[in-house]
N, C-alpha and C positions, 0 to 999 in steps of 0.2 A: 133572822133576815124576814127582815115585814112584807108584808103585800106586792107593798109598790115595789118594791126594790125587784123581789122574785119577777114580778108582772114584765119590770124593765131588763130583767136578763134574759126572760122567754123571746121577747121581741126581738132584741141581739142575734139568740141563737136563730130562731127562724129568720132574720136578714143573712144572717152568715150561710145560712144551709142553700136559701136559695140566691144566692151569690153565686156560690160554688154550683147550684145546678144547673145556670146560667153558664157559666164558663167554659167546666167540664164540657160538654159538645163541639164547645168553638176548638178547646183543646183536641178532643177525639178526633175531630175532623181534619186537622192541620199533621194527624200521624199518618205516616204512609208506610205503608210495609209491613204491619201490625196487623192480623186481624180483628174482629170483634169479639170474636171467641177469646183469642190471646189477653185481650184487655181484658173483658170478663175476668177470664184464668190469673189474671193478676188483681186485681179488684179484689176476687176472693179471698185467694191468698194473704195479700197484707191488712185486708179486713179481718183475719185473723190472726196474725201479728199481732195487729193493733189491739186488738182483745186482747189477746193473751198477756200483754205488756202492760195494760189496763188496768186486768185483773191483780196484776202484782203491785203497781206504781197506788192504788188504790185500798191495796189489799186487804182482797176479798176473793180470796181461795177459799174459807168457808160455807161462802156462802154459793159459790161455785160448784165445793162438795155437797151441800143441803140441796142445792137445788139439781142434781144429777142423781142423789138419791131418791127424789122427788119424783124425777122420768122416769127410774127404775120402779118405784113403786106404781106409777100410773101410766101404763106402756099408752095409751090411745093419746097421752097427751105427750108424750115423745113421737106417736108416727102425726099427731097434728103439726108439730115443730117443723119437721121433716117436712110434711107436705107443704106448709107456709116456706119453706126454704127453694125449694123447688118454685116454689109460683115466684119467688122474691126471685130467685136467676131465671127465669125463662123471664122476665118483669125488665129486670138491667139486659139479657142480652138482644131483647128485642130494640130498646131504647139505645143501645151503643152500633148495633146493627144500623139501626134506621141512619142515627149520625153518623154512620161512617160510609152509608151509600146515599148520603144525600136524601 
């Protein structure tokens, strides 16, 4: 695929992501009776399920094994990824809580 087609594809993906980023808070605002923590937990669990499905659909299990071996061999990278995960969780949680609470 040429660079121009890749550029167009990237623009479409970016627009789609921004559209979802704008729609999801509206959706969360109308969900009553579910706490921000529950929404965050579902988001984390469903993201994990989606990731696992994509690993098998795209046949990337060997790449996953390689990456896990690299993390075991370089524990500082594993610590960095865990810290990044916590930071993203705090970011998502704060955003969902803020939208849910007006």
